[in-house]
C-alpha positions in Angstrom: 386.9 -118.0 98.3 383.6 -118.4 100.1 383.3 -116.7 103.4 380.8 -117.7 106.1 380.1 -114.5 107.9 377.0 -113.2 109.6 375.4 -112.1 106.4 375.6 -115.5 105.0 373.5 -116.9 107.8 371.1 -114.0 107.7 370.6 -114.5 104.0 370.1 -118.2 104.5 367.5 -117.6 107.2 365.8 -115.1 104.9 365.9 -117.6 102.1 364.3 -120.4 104.2 361.6 -118.0 105.6 360.9 -116.8 102.0 360.7 -120.5 100.9 358.3 -121.3 103.8 356.1 -118.3 103.0 356.1 -119.0 99.2 355.5 -122.7 99.9 352.4 -122.0 102.0 351.1 -119.1 99.9 352.1 -120.1 96.3 353.5 -123.6 95.8 350.9 -125.6 97.9 347.9 -123.8 96.3 349.4 -124.2 92.8 350.1 -127.9 93.5 346.6 -128.4 94.8 345.3 -126.6 91.7 347.4 -128.9 89.5 346.2 -132.0 91.4 342.5 -130.9 91.0 343.0 -130.2 87.3 344.6 -133.7 86.9 341.7 -135.3 88.7 339.2 -133.3 86.7 340.9 -134.5 83.5 340.9 -138.1 84.7 337.2 -137.8 85.6 336.4 -136.4 82.2 338.4 -139.2 80.5 336.6 -141.9 82.5 333.3 -140.3 81.8 334.1 -140.2 78.1 335.2 -143.8 78.2 331.9 -144.8 79.9 329.9 -142.8 77.4 331.8 -144.6 74.6 331.1 -148.0 76.1 327.4 -147.0 76.4 327.4 -145.9 72.8 329.0 -149.2 71.7 326.4 -151.2 73.8 323.6 -149.1 72.3 324.9 -149.7 68.8 325.2 -153.5 69.5 321.7 -153.5 70.9 320.4 -151.6 67.9 322.1 -154.0 65.5 320.6 -156.9 67.3 317.2 -155.4 67.2 317.6 -154.7 63.5 318.7 -158.2 62.9 315.6 -159.5 64.9 313.3 -157.2 62.9 314.8 -158.4 59.6 314.4 -162.0 60.7 310.8 -161.4 61.7 310.1 -159.6 58.5 311.6 -162.4 56.5 309.5 -164.9 58.5 306.3 -162.9 57.9 307.1 -162.6 54.2 307.7 -166.4 54.0 304.5 -167.2 55.8 302.5 -164.8 53.6 304.1 -166.3 50.5 303.1 -169.8 51.8 299.6 -168.6 52.4 299.4 -167.1 49.0 300.7 -170.3 47.4 298.2 -172.3 49.4 295.4 -170.0 48.4 296.5 -170.2 44.8 296.5 -174.0 44.9 293.0 -174.0 46.4 291.7 -171.6 43.8 293.4 -173.7 41.0 292.0 -176.9 42.5 288.5 -175.4 42.7 288.7 -174.0 39.2 290.0 -177.3 37.9 287.1 -179.2 39.6 284.7 -176.7 38.2 286.2 -177.1 34.7 286.0 -180.9 35.0 282.4 -180.7 36.1 281.6 -178.4 33.2 283.3 -180.8 30.8 281.4 -183.7 32.2 278.1 -181.8 32.0 278.9 -180.8 28.4 279.7 -184.4 27.6 276.4 -185.5 29.1 274.5 -182.9 27.2 276.3 -183.8 24.0 275.5 -187.5 24.7 271.9 -186.7 25.4 271.7 -184.6 22.2 273.4 -187.3 20.2 270.9 -189.9 21.5 268.0 -187.5 20.8 269.3 -186.9 17.3 269.9 -190.6 16.7 266.3 -191.4 17.8 265.0 -188.6 15.6 267.1 -189.9 12.7 266.0 -193.5 13.4 262.4 -192.3 13.3 263.0 -190.3 10.2 264.8 -193.2 8.5 262.0 -195.5 9.3 259.4 -193.1 8.0 261.4 -192.5 4.8 262.0 -196.2 4.3 258.2 -196.7 4.7 257.6 -194.0 2.1 260.1 -195.5 -0.2 258.6 -198.9 0.2 255.1 -197.5 -0.3 256.2 -195.7 -3.4 257.9 -198.7 -4.8 254.9 -200.9 -4.1 252.4 -198.5 -5.7 254.2 -198.3 -8.8 
């Protein structure tokens, strides 16, 4: 059976004194160390989460900038294409006008040459007819 004698109370007092000393020298500093470690881990996790959010925002901004750059490039390409088509139409129109003018000039030259040849032939025909008439009459 359990006896409560003087030694029991002395051991109990020693136990509580030892617990008090260990609490102040060992347990409280260890608990403070564990608390500091936990706060440091929480801080590192929060910092990592903030960095991850910044990274996501930066990626989203970069994608938006890339989309804007692509849209601007497409717009520039389309405007250059329209300019090129407009220039091509102008050149074709000018070339077509020049070709029409050259054709008209050639037609006018041909017509003038035709009239000149006709007048020469008419003169030649008249001369030849006179010669023929003269030869027939002399005979």
